[in-house]
TORMI-987519 format. One line per 8 residues: number of its first residue (from 1); for each residue x, y, z of C-alpha. Coordinates in pm, whole numbers, plus 50000, padded with zeros to 5 digits. Layout:
REM residues N
NUM	X/Y/Z | ...
***
This chain:
REM residues 706
1	12092/43470/20549 | 12158/43385/20179 | 12488/43231/20100 | 12593/43219/19743 | 12856/43023/19539 | 13019/43366/19508 | 13059/43396/19874 | 13203/43053/19905
9	13457/43150/19609 | 13541/43448/19852 | 13611/43239/20151 | 13816/42995/19932 | 14022/43246/19762 | 14108/43414/20100 | 14212/43085/20257 | 14437/42984/19970
17	14555/43327/19915 | 14642/43355/20300 | 14830/43028/20284 | 15058/43145/19995 | 15144/43489/20138 | 15213/43308/20487 | 15466/43072/20325 | 15622/43350/20121
25	15654/43574/20431 | 15801/43298/20628 | 16071/43267/20360 | 16137/43636/20335 | 16060/43779/20662 | 16102/43496/20913 | 15858/43390/21194 | 15877/43704/21378
33	15785/43951/21097 | 15526/43700/20978 | 15365/43686/21337 | 15349/44070/21358 | 15200/44100/21023 | 14941/43830/21113 | 14857/43994/21438 | 14796/44327/21248
41	14570/44143/20980 | 14330/43977/21227 | 14320/44221/21536 | 13969/44363/21587 | 13814/44664/21751 | 13643/44625/22080 | 13252/44570/22063 | 13175/44885/22237
49	13332/45216/22151 | 13181/45475/22362 | 13399/45785/22437 | 13546/45858/22763 | 13414/46191/22851 | 13528/46485/23050 | 13297/46630/23316 | 13408/46899/23589
57	13436/46755/23918 | 13175/46893/24177 | 13267/47015/24520 | 13082/46831/24790 | 13181/47097/25040 | 12998/47370/24851 | 12703/47135/24755 | 12771/47151/24383
65	12999/47301/24133 | 13182/47638/24237 | 13216/47912/24001 | 13562/47922/23839 | 13762/48201/23978 | 13911/48323/23629 | 13938/48232/23258 | 14257/48214/23058
73	14115/48468/22800 | 14291/48710/22580 | 14253/49081/22502 | 14340/49008/22151 | 14134/48689/22078 | 14139/48475/21753 | 13810/48340/21843 | 13516/48473/22041
81	13289/48214/22251 | 12936/48353/22282 | 12732/48177/22552 | 12358/48297/22566 | 12211/48213/22925 | 11854/48254/23066 | 11855/48106/23420 | 12001/47761/23453
89	12315/47902/23653 | 12428/47544/23745 | 12458/47445/23380 | 12637/47775/23288 | 12910/47726/23563 | 12959/47364/23457 | 13037/47502/23115 | 13269/47777/23214
97	13440/47531/23455 | 13503/47321/23164 | 13666/47622/22965 | 13857/47702/23273 | 14001/47350/23332 | 14081/47273/22962 | 14136/47625/22808 | 14175/47649/22423
105	14522/47652/22295 | 14468/47985/22104 | 14360/48322/22199 | 14011/48335/22309 | 13751/48539/22486 | 13428/48430/22647 | 13121/48667/22618 | 12825/48547/22831
113	12509/48710/22732 | 12263/48709/23020 | 11895/48729/22860 | 11749/48880/23172 | 11787/48555/23391 | 11558/48541/23683 | 11826/48355/23898 | 12149/48455/24077
121	12334/48464/23737 | 12364/48858/23762 | 12536/48822/24107 | 12766/48521/24030 | 12894/48559/23681 | 13042/48906/23685 | 13278/48800/23951 | 13464/48566/23718
129	13788/48726/23597 | 13851/48709/23213 | 13473/48679/23145 | 13311/48940/22933 | 12947/48960/23097 | 12668/49131/22919 | 12317/49156/23072 | 12023/49247/22840
137	11762/49481/22999 | 11474/49230/22910 | 11428/48871/22783 | 11456/48870/22399 | 11545/48483/22327 | 11815/48308/22180 | 11840/48494/21869 | 11857/48843/22022
145	12120/48730/22292 | 12344/48569/22023 | 12343/48877/21780 | 12417/49087/22093 | 12693/48862/22178 | 12821/48896/21826 | 12819/49267/21816 | 13045/49265/22110
153	13299/49011/21971 | 13662/49089/21872 | 13777/48758/21734 | 13825/48653/21374 | 13590/48376/21426 | 13252/48352/21636 | 13170/48026/21819 | 12807/48002/21954
161	12799/47762/22258 | 12492/47684/22471 | 12527/47714/22842 | 12405/47358/22885 | 12714/47210/22709 | 13036/47056/22846 | 13287/47124/22580 | 13556/46814/22557
169	13928/46909/22562 | 14044/46999/22203 | 13694/47086/22086 | 13768/47423/21982 | 14092/47348/21796 | 13913/47097/21598 | 13653/47332/21499 | 13899/47626/21374
177	14145/47362/21234 | 13851/47281/20974 | 13878/47641/20845 | 14244/47632/20826 | 14271/47305/20640 | 13968/47310/20397 | 13896/47589/20160 | 13572/47729/20106
185	13423/47652/20465 | 13163/47891/20606 | 13008/47718/20901 | 13147/47423/21118 | 12940/47231/21375 | 13058/47002/21664 | 12956/46625/21727 | 12711/46644/22004
193	12675/46393/22271 | 12438/46309/22560 | 12579/46289/22903 | 12572/45921/22889 | 12804/45913/22587 | 12534/45843/22328 | 12532/46045/22004 | 12282/46338/21993
201	12348/46467/21655 | 12634/46411/21380 | 12516/46710/21165 | 12155/46756/21065 | 11945/46661/20775 | 11658/46888/20641 | 11398/46729/20423 | 11207/46908/20151
209	10906/46992/20388 | 11167/47182/20620 | 11137/46915/20901 | 11470/46807/21038 | 11659/46479/21134 | 11915/46451/21392 | 12159/46225/21219 | 12301/45967/21444
217	12069/46027/21748 | 12114/45769/22012 | 12370/45592/21798 | 12737/45500/21890 | 12972/45804/21837 | 13231/45558/21699 | 12978/45425/21432 | 13159/45453/21091
225	12844/45632/20973 | 12922/45923/21199 | 13267/45953/21253 | 13394/46146/20946 | 13403/46492/20824 | 13117/46571/20598 | 12876/46841/20462 | 12561/46890/20647
233	12233/47041/20578 | 12251/47217/20898 | 12458/47210/21234 | 12295/47287/21572 | 12365/47613/21722 | 12440/47439/22041 | 12806/47443/21931 | 12902/47602/21594
241	13187/47826/21456 | 13163/48090/21163 | 13405/48366/21064 | 13275/48681/21227 | 13290/48885/20900 | 13061/48628/20738 | 12813/48629/21018 | 12780/49004/20993
249	12759/48990/20598 | 12467/48748/20623 | 12293/48979/20896 | 12341/48752/21200 | 12074/48505/21294 | 11753/48611/21120 | 11543/48798/21372 | 11224/48658/21201
257	11296/48338/21381 | 11303/48522/21734 | 11285/48419/21997 | 11433/48071/21896 | 11449/47775/21657 | 11525/47733/21300 | 11754/48020/21316 | 12081/47801/21304
265	11894/47605/21003 | 11847/47926/20821 | 12210/48034/20874 | 12333/47708/20728 | 12120/47750/20424 | 12222/48118/20396 | 12590/48004/20422 | 12565/47769/20126
273	12343/48030/19927 | 12672/48257/19954 | 12872/47974/19811 | 13039/47828/20104 | 13029/47474/20258 | 12850/47369/20608 | 13056/47090/20760 | 13014/46856/21057
281	13334/46806/21240 | 13339/46476/21458 | 13649/46565/21622 | 13507/46860/21796 | 13298/46668/22081 | 13054/46870/22299 | 12828/46700/22572 | 12481/46885/22541
289	12212/46826/22810 | 11939/46874/22535 | 11648/47074/22643 | 11779/47169/22978 | 11665/47533/22898 | 11395/47518/22659 | 11225/47195/22747 | 11127/46937/22489
297	10748/46979/22467 | 10652/47153/22116 | 10320/47221/22238 | 10395/47485/22501 | 10657/47720/22609 | 10946/47852/22395 | 10965/47512/22220 | 10623/47591/22067
305	10815/47840/21833 | 10983/47550/21654 | 10643/47450/21482 | 10582/47829/21383 | 10926/47885/21276 | 10927/47579/21043 | 10664/47748/20838 | 10850/48075/20825
313	11168/47856/20705 | 10977/47686/20449 | 10832/48007/20300 | 11190/48169/20299 | 11391/47873/20161 | 11132/47713/19927 | 11363/47706/19618 | 11646/47549/19798
321	11429/47293/19988 | 11316/47141/19661 | 11666/46974/19628 | 11636/46819/19961 | 11551/46457/20047 | 11182/46401/20070 | 11030/46370/20391 | 10998/46025/20543
329	11347/45918/20388 | 11578/45737/20631 | 11914/45929/20582 | 12214/45706/20520 | 12545/45775/20372 | 12452/45660/20025 | 12182/45932/20023 | 12366/46200/20199
337	12633/46182/19926 | 12393/46116/19632 | 12502/46413/19446 | 12882/46290/19434 | 13085/46021/19267 | 13104/45773/19545 | 13436/45572/19508 | 13515/45291/19730
345	13868/45190/19807 | 13964/44854/19963 | 14318/44762/20082 | 14460/44500/20307 | 14515/44736/20596 | 14443/45104/20693 | 14705/45338/20547 | 15005/45431/20773
353	15157/45722/20576 | 15435/45795/20837 | 15553/45413/20780 | 15546/45334/20424 | 15524/45510/20088 | 15245/45293/19955 | 15020/45427/20245 | 15131/45775/20161
361	15044/45729/19804 | 14700/45593/19884 | 14617/45896/20132 | 14699/46153/19874 | 14516/45957/19616 | 14208/45991/19853 | 14283/46353/19916 | 14301/46430/19540
369	13966/46243/19474 | 13805/46454/19749 | 13953/46761/19591 | 13792/46676/19249 | 13442/46638/19441 | 13417/46266/19496 | 13298/46112/19834 | 13552/45845/19921
377	13472/45529/20133 | 13747/45307/20270 | 13712/44957/20382 | 14026/44773/20507 | 14009/44402/20431 | 14090/44307/20807 | 13790/44542/20908 | 14029/44655/21177
385	14008/45002/21361 | 14354/45148/21354 | 14346/45432/21595 | 14502/45757/21465 | 14532/45626/21118 | 14166/45571/21091 | 14087/45913/21254 | 14326/46076/21031
393	14118/45942/20706 | 13796/46046/20890 | 13938/46408/20956 | 14015/46422/20582 | 13639/46345/20513 | 13669/45957/20421 | 13375/45742/20530 | 13581/45480/20694
401	13437/45140/20793 | 13564/44896/21063 | 13428/44617/21286 | 13183/44588/21441 | 13003/44841/21226 | 13150/44690/20911 | 12990/44348/20865 | 13198/44065/20685
409	13289/44157/20339 | 13011/43954/20162 | 12740/44116/20377 | 12876/44469/20374 | 12912/44469/20011 | 12561/44304/19949 | 12419/44624/20155 | 12647/44886/20029
417	12782/44790/19674 | 12505/44948/19470 | 12604/45308/19580 | 12942/45296/19424 | 13061/45447/19076 | 13407/45303/19095 | 13585/45062/19326 | 13967/45068/19374
425	14099/44735/19495 | 14480/44752/19608 | 14705/44462/19587 | 14649/44149/19393 | 14578/43918/19679 | 14313/44177/19802 | 14164/44205/19461 | 14167/43823/19401
433	13921/43790/19710 | 13706/44075/19626 | 13662/44073/19248 | 13384/43810/19243 | 13192/43983/19529 | 13232/44309/19353 | 13087/44174/19038 | 12789/44043/19204
441	12712/44316/19447 | 12846/44624/19257 | 12790/44530/18890 | 12745/44896/18805 | 13096/45001/18945 | 13423/45031/18748 | 13685/44804/18906 | 14004/44962/18921
449	14315/44729/19036 | 14573/44916/19201 | 14892/44718/19192 | 15091/44932/19433 | 15382/44773/19264 | 15400/44477/19052 | 15450/44207/19309 | 15569/43953/19081
457	15849/44184/18945 | 15981/44250/19295 | 15952/43867/19403 | 16141/43761/19086 | 16419/44005/19156 | 16445/43898/19510 | 16488/43531/19402 | 16747/43619/19138
465	16950/43803/19416 | 16910/43517/19644 | 16953/43247/19387 | 16651/43077/19544 | 16477/42846/19314 | 16163/42790/19540 | 16126/43168/19570 | 16162/43198/19187
473	15882/42943/19156 | 15656/43149/19410 | 15733/43458/19198 | 15589/43285/18894 | 15280/43178/19077 | 15234/43536/19203 | 15274/43656/18819 | 14996/43435/18718
481	14767/43550/19016 | 14853/43905/18931 | 14778/43874/18560 | 14473/43691/18632 | 14345/43995/18855 | 14465/44230/18586 | 14243/44052/18310 | 13949/44048/18539
489	13958/44432/18623 | 13837/44710/18409 | 14151/44932/18458 | 14485/44852/18618 | 14713/45113/18796 | 15087/45103/18793 | 15334/45334/18946 | 15606/45352/18688
497	15646/45362/18316 | 15882/45046/18342 | 15584/44848/18498 | 15348/44983/18219 | 15589/44867/17962 | 15608/44521/18112 | 15239/44472/18123 | 15224/44590/17758
505	15410/44265/17690 | 15259/44044/17965 | 14905/44175/17967 | 14867/44333/17612 | 14471/44352/17641 | 14460/44526/17972 | 14380/44894/18018 | 14672/45034/18211
513	14698/45370/18351 | 15021/45528/18525 | 14939/45667/18859 | 15281/45707/19043 | 15368/45815/19396 | 15197/46131/19517 | 15384/46391/19737 | 15336/46732/19876
521	15638/46957/19803 | 15778/47033/20162 | 16048/47284/20039 | 16421/47319/20062 | 16469/47253/20415 | 16807/47383/20586 | 17114/47477/20385 | 17400/47259/20297
529	17635/47412/20585 | 17371/47325/20840 | 17318/46966/20720 | 17499/46663/20849 | 17506/46285/20821 | 17320/46040/20594 | 16978/45882/20630 | 16785/45590/20516
537	16399/45566/20575 | 16198/45264/20484 | 15994/45008/20680 | 16155/44671/20744 | 15854/44454/20672 | 15944/44513/20299 | 16241/44263/20234 | 16426/44484/19975
545	16479/44756/20246 | 16631/44486/20495 | 16864/44368/20215 | 16938/44726/20126 | 17069/44848/20461 | 17256/44534/20526 | 17445/44570/20204 | 17529/44935/20257
553	17649/44900/20623 | 17853/44591/20548 | 17985/44669/20205 | 17974/45050/20138 | 17983/45233/20488 | 18341/45134/20557 | 18470/45301/20251 | 18239/45622/20331
561	18401/45618/20675 | 18749/45611/20545 | 18699/45949/20392 | 18421/46087/20618 | 18531/45946/20968 | 18270/46157/21141 | 17970/46102/20928 | 17673/45893/21063
569	17400/45700/20922 | 17054/45723/21066 | 16838/45434/20990 | 16471/45495/21016 | 16181/45247/20976 | 15944/45037/21189 | 15954/44663/21250 | 16318/44652/21277
577	16432/44282/21274 | 16739/44147/21461 | 16992/44158/21186 | 16905/44518/21138 | 16911/44624/21498 | 17250/44452/21511 | 17395/44667/21269 | 17389/44956/21539
585	17712/44789/21668 | 17897/44939/21365 | 18050/45272/21461 | 17840/45552/21308 | 17541/45341/21259 | 17219/45467/21458 | 16901/45243/21419 | 16613/45463/21545
593	16329/45238/21442 | 15998/45416/21371 | 16011/45796/21417 | 15685/45979/21450 | 15810/46298/21297 | 16053/46231/21029 | 16080/46604/20916 | 16399/46693/21111
601	16576/46415/20941 | 16445/46508/20602 | 16545/46887/20650 | 16867/46828/20850 | 17042/46526/20698 | 17257/46621/20398 | 17221/46310/20202 | 16972/46040/20178
609	17061/45693/20047 | 16869/45446/19859 | 17074/45126/19801 | 16823/44908/19693 | 16939/44576/19508 | 16598/44456/19417 | 16233/44568/19421 | 15957/44723/19174
617	15765/45036/19146 | 15861/45377/19244 | 16077/45445/19551 | 15883/45669/19791 | 16195/45721/20005 | 16346/45901/19700 | 16032/46107/19666 | 16017/46195/20021
625	16379/46321/20045 | 16365/46520/19711 | 16048/46692/19821 | 16236/46816/20118 | 16519/46928/19898 | 16754/46638/20016 | 16971/46500/19748 | 16999/46122/19706
633	17247/45866/19608 | 17083/45561/19490 | 17122/45221/19290 | 16998/45185/18927 | 16726/44951/19058 | 16594/45220/19305 | 16566/45503/19034 | 16390/45271/18784
641	16077/45461/18648 | 16153/45779/18845 | 16244/46003/18556 | 16591/46081/18705 | 16926/46141/18550 | 17263/46056/18686 | 17441/46381/18796 | 17141/46593/18729
649	16895/46526/19002 | 17053/46213/19146 | 17391/46023/19177 | 17349/45657/19075 | 17605/45381/19145 | 17576/45006/19206 | 17909/44869/19309 | 18012/44924/19686
657	18304/45124/19591 | 18137/45347/19329 | 17835/45406/19566 | 18093/45510/19849 | 18277/45758/19603 | 17925/45908/19507 | 17839/45963/19862 | 18161/46136/19954
665	18163/46349/19651 | 17799/46477/19713 | 17856/46515/20091 | 18172/46747/20009 | 18079/46945/19717 | 17821/47219/19790 | 17764/47324/19430 | 17679/46976/19319
673	17470/46946/19643 | 17271/47235/19539 | 17217/47149/19188 | 17072/46791/19280 | 16863/46969/19560 | 16695/47225/19302 | 16640/46964/19035 | 16521/46705/19267
681	16238/46942/19391 | 16168/47010/19027 | 16129/46644/18966 | 15876/46578/19224 | 15651/46882/19111 | 15678/46755/18751 | 15607/46389/18804 | 15491/46303/19161
689	15283/46597/19299 | 14904/46577/19328 | 14872/46817/19025 | 15094/46581/18819 | 14828/46306/18880 | 14520/46507/18842 | 14469/46453/18477 | 14499/46062/18539
697	14253/46072/18819 | 13986/46277/18610 | 14035/46029/18325 | 14002/45716/18526 | 13735/45833/18776 | 13539/46124/18645 | 13515/46013/18265 | 13257/45726/18212
705	13420/45656/17866 | 13656/45371/17858
***
């Protein structure tokens, strides 16, 4: 393998950067916080990531799998599951047993269409309570059976499910959630797996000659290429969902493909012709014993119709096929997303939006880019799989890479760099490592440096508060590194007007764009009379939060308790250090640590506090509270660059006694509380919503002019 000077530079920059950040972390976070951060940086995904699959247990006493006695179906279903069967009773019973043992968490019905089976299906299946059994007089094939089932359905959605499948727990919820969360969806297909856990299909690819490709076949389901929601040319009829009204509008499965094959492919093309999307949903996992009913030999039996129907399909969809990949192409993400702007995002770690505001901002930036039509690829610098946080990105449609599927940065960029129109690199120490690699392996890409916040400004303020000359020296070194990265980037993103003004002096030649925190408006929450207590939200790996809570509890809260003896402070945030945990000894202070669902505290606490004495950027804790209609008392440092006015949409105080008076006043004055609540919601909508950032995103990422 070739190894260039740029690769050596990358390793050198990484090593020196790690040393500097480690030393600074020890000075500000202590050994415990530094060790936890180091562990997160270098943890690795296991080499094998095959899923643990569910299969109904067989009953040795009965010599196999008994029929389920009942299905928990509804007479008013939201979804109708249509299962066409022709023989293969054992497979049908396995499928029904899976639905009985793990019923969907929504009203559903199951319609089994018996296509004149020659076995005992007609005797066994009607005895299952809750099952709608329909037997055709004569065999008509998959198309006829599915169309019959659809005509009997009552649900808003149709789900066609092969009888040789074992749907995994949660499969149906994932399919239907796609329609609920993503606008303009017409058809959704599941991730199909072989019984041994290998991937059978991650959405289908159709070439210009009408031939198809089972994307991901025999691969690992956890492979980064196959684990994210994406548009597909077609999705296999073995497990698909479609609105019943749309299926009827399109005429059902086209009978020209009877008895079977290409009817699902043609349906996908019809859905797209109607202006709707066809999506592959990897969170909906279904085991499929491929060929159990029809076999796999295209030279004989029903499988022979696959060859004939391909000709029918090409004749019918000739115009649409001209835009497909040519036959013989090896599908890969770069080609599957060839019609979109492809944007790579690199950050130190996978975003954890329930733990820090920077992560929430990055997640919403990804969401905004996707809304604008881009395909987003995310590479964490540590290449670590982050469990539910990684899956959250994949469910959003972000192509998320991690080890072992992502090679080390030089090799990964050598393979993928040429596909990107833009690259966003977050944090100066990450950008310093990656910039030389990006210039060599992605020279066509616009490099956007996202400061997240100006680190040197935050470090300088911390050093001044602490009176630590060594920290002040470290802040100056960070300034030099950060300004160097800014100079070598095409565009720099900052989160506040104050930081943009600072860079106008410190980096006058740089192109700087303001892209602040991004929040969804949650709404007003509970009224004043139903709220109580104070809340602070912030992760404690961030030194300004540690200082803020200690200062408030020790210097401010005693004054508050003199006037409001029953009021409590709820302190929420992960990575709680001993000095913060010790504050729970103070009467009225509750240290909760990480809280998975923070909404009850946003909607139920009367006031949020932001007592920051140093820091930089825009404070997500303030945005978060205001997006829930929760008024805030903050310091001048905390509201910097947030377009807030003391007395209008926030109360501002810096001295302990003044901060306490502001808390007591706001806690007791319902009229003032309502004014701040309403104006805070307006502030978030005007300055920190996705719509507020849309123009900047379009200018930076979708306009090629500088």
